[in-house]
C-alpha positions as a Markdown table, in Angstrom:
| # | Residue | x | y | z |
|---|---|---|---|---|
| 1 | Met | -57.8 | -53.9 | -1.5 |
| 2 | Ser | -60.6 | -56.1 | -0.2 |
| 3 | Met | -60.4 | -58.0 | 3.2 |
| 4 | Glu | -60.1 | -61.3 | 1.3 |
| 5 | Gln | -57.2 | -60.1 | -0.8 |
| 6 | Arg | -55.4 | -58.7 | 2.3 |
| 7 | Ile | -55.9 | -62.1 | 4.0 |
| 8 | Ala | -54.7 | -64.0 | 0.9 |
| 9 | Ala | -51.6 | -61.7 | 0.7 |
| 10 | Leu | -50.8 | -62.5 | 4.4 |
| 11 | Glu | -51.3 | -66.2 | 4.0 |
| 12 | Ala | -49.0 | -66.1 | 0.9 |
| 13 | Ala | -46.3 | -64.3 | 3.0 |
| 14 | Val | -46.4 | -67.0 | 5.8 |
| 15 | Phe | -45.2 | -70.4 | 4.6 |
| 16 | Gly | -43.6 | -73.6 | 5.9 |
| 17 | Lys | -44.6 | -76.4 | 8.2 |
| 18 | Gly | -44.7 | -76.7 | 12.0 |
| 19 | Gly | -44.7 | -73.7 | 14.3 |
| 20 | Ala | -41.9 | -71.6 | 12.7 |
| 21 | Lys | -43.1 | -69.4 | 9.9 |
| 22 | Lys | -41.1 | -67.0 | 7.7 |
| 23 | Ser | -42.6 | -63.7 | 6.8 |
| 24 | Ala | -42.1 | -61.7 | 3.6 |
| 25 | Lys | -39.6 | -59.5 | 5.4 |
| 26 | Gly | -37.4 | -62.4 | 6.2 |
| 27 | Phe | -37.8 | -62.9 | 9.9 |
| 28 | Ser | -39.4 | -66.0 | 11.3 |
| 29 | Val | -42.0 | -66.4 | 14.0 |
| 30 | Asp | -42.2 | -69.5 | 16.1 |
| 31 | Ile | -45.8 | -69.8 | 17.4 |
| 32 | Asp | -44.7 | -72.8 | 19.5 |
| 33 | Asp | -42.2 | -70.6 | 21.5 |
| 34 | Pro | -43.4 | -70.8 | 25.1 |
| 35 | Lys | -42.6 | -67.1 | 25.8 |
| 36 | Trp | -43.4 | -65.2 | 22.7 |
| 37 | Gly | -45.3 | -67.6 | 20.4 |
| 38 | Asp | -48.8 | -67.1 | 21.8 |
| 39 | Pro | -49.2 | -63.5 | 22.7 |
| 40 | Glu | -52.1 | -62.0 | 24.6 |
| 41 | Ile | -54.5 | -59.9 | 22.7 |
| 42 | Arg | -54.1 | -56.4 | 24.0 |
| 43 | Tyr | -55.5 | -54.5 | 21.0 |
| 44 | Val | -58.8 | -55.1 | 19.2 |
| 45 | Pro | -59.2 | -53.0 | 15.9 |
| 46 | Lys | -62.0 | -50.6 | 16.0 |
| 47 | Lys | -63.4 | -52.1 | 12.8 |
| 48 | Trp | -63.8 | -55.5 | 14.4 |
| 49 | Gly | -67.5 | -56.3 | 14.8 |
| 50 | Gly | -67.4 | -59.6 | 16.6 |
| 51 | Pro | -67.0 | -60.5 | 20.3 |
| 52 | Ser | -63.9 | -59.0 | 21.9 |
| 53 | Pro | -61.1 | -61.4 | 22.5 |
| 54 | Leu | -59.3 | -58.8 | 24.6 |
| 55 | Gly | -57.1 | -60.6 | 27.2 |
| 56 | Gln | -57.1 | -64.0 | 25.4 |
| 57 | Arg | -54.2 | -65.7 | 23.8 |
| 58 | Met | -54.0 | -66.0 | 20.0 |
| 59 | Ser | -54.4 | -69.7 | 20.4 |
| 60 | Gln | -57.8 | -69.1 | 22.0 |
| 61 | Cys | -59.1 | -66.7 | 19.3 |
| 62 | Ser | -61.3 | -67.5 | 16.3 |
| 63 | Val | -59.8 | -67.9 | 12.9 |
| 64 | Arg | -62.0 | -65.0 | 11.7 |
| 65 | Phe | -60.5 | -62.6 | 14.4 |
| 66 | Leu | -56.9 | -63.8 | 13.7 |
| 67 | Glu | -57.3 | -63.2 | 9.9 |
| 68 | Phe | -58.8 | -59.8 | 10.6 |
| 69 | Leu | -56.1 | -58.9 | 13.1 |
| 70 | Ala | -53.3 | -60.0 | 10.7 |
| 71 | Ala | -54.7 | -57.8 | 7.9 |
| 72 | Glu | -55.2 | -54.8 | 10.2 |
| 73 | Leu | -51.6 | -55.1 | 11.6 |
| 74 | Glu | -50.1 | -55.4 | 8.1 |
| 75 | Ser | -52.0 | -52.3 | 7.1 |
| 76 | Ser | -50.7 | -50.5 | 10.1 |
| 77 | Ala | -47.2 | -51.6 | 9.4 |
| 78 | Arg | -47.4 | -50.2 | 5.9 |
| 79 | Trp | -48.5 | -46.9 | 7.2 |
| 80 | Lys | -45.8 | -46.8 | 9.9 |
| 81 | Glu | -43.2 | -47.7 | 7.3 |
| 82 | Ser | -44.3 | -44.9 | 4.9 |
| 83 | Asn | -44.1 | -42.4 | 7.8 |
| 84 | Gly | -40.5 | -43.3 | 8.9 |
| 85 | Lys | -41.3 | -45.6 | 11.8 |
| 86 | Glu | -39.7 | -48.8 | 10.4 |
| 87 | Glu | -39.0 | -50.3 | 13.8 |
| 88 | His | -42.6 | -50.0 | 14.9 |
| 89 | Ala | -43.6 | -51.4 | 11.5 |
| 90 | Glu | -41.5 | -54.5 | 12.1 |
| 91 | Trp | -43.2 | -55.2 | 15.4 |
| 92 | Asp | -46.6 | -55.0 | 13.7 |
| 93 | Arg | -45.4 | -57.3 | 10.9 |
| 94 | Arg | -44.2 | -59.8 | 13.5 |
| 95 | Asp | -47.6 | -59.8 | 15.3 |
| 96 | Ala | -49.4 | -60.0 | 11.9 |
| 97 | Ala | -47.2 | -63.0 | 11.0 |
| 98 | Lys | -48.0 | -64.7 | 14.4 |
| 99 | Ala | -51.8 | -64.0 | 13.9 |
| 100 | Ala | -51.7 | -65.4 | 10.4 |
| 101 | Ala | -49.7 | -68.4 | 11.5 |
| 102 | Trp | -52.2 | -69.2 | 14.3 |
| 103 | Ala | -55.1 | -68.7 | 11.8 |
| 104 | Ala | -53.4 | -71.2 | 9.4 |
| 105 | Arg | -52.8 | -73.8 | 12.2 |
| 106 | Lys | -56.4 | -73.5 | 13.4 |
| 107 | Lys | -57.7 | -73.8 | 9.8 |
| 108 | Ser | -55.6 | -76.9 | 9.2 |
| 109 | Gln | -57.2 | -78.3 | 12.4 |
| 110 | Gly | -60.7 | -77.8 | 10.9 |
| 111 | Glu | -61.8 | -74.5 | 12.5 |
| 112 | Pro | -63.8 | -72.4 | 10.0 |
| 113 | Ser | -62.2 | -69.4 | 8.3 |
| 114 | Leu | -63.5 | -65.9 | 7.6 |
| 115 | Asp | -65.2 | -66.8 | 4.4 |
| 116 | Glu | -66.9 | -69.9 | 6.0 |
| 117 | Asp | -68.2 | -67.8 | 8.9 |
| 118 | Leu | -69.9 | -65.3 | 6.6 |
| 119 | Phe | -71.8 | -67.7 | 4.4 |
């Protein structure tokens, strides 16, 4: 599955208007929640080749990074789920949904996406 397909799948899983988004697993994420909606980036995937946003909030990150992070976390969640770690997979999916929701909000505000950054 290509990066564009993974991003499209994540965007399809996140829908709705406003800050609250519902994932494919049925839980909602509220990116406007003052405590949990804008988490700090504490993990940067090894495959990420851009500048490190370590320590920044999701709202401060580029759309390109957020889309990449969402795809990587969703991939991690699938692996954890297939290895009997469903609870850990749910946390990855929640973070993937938050990253995808932030990317969608930033794109709707005119910030370029992954495809626009590459070309």
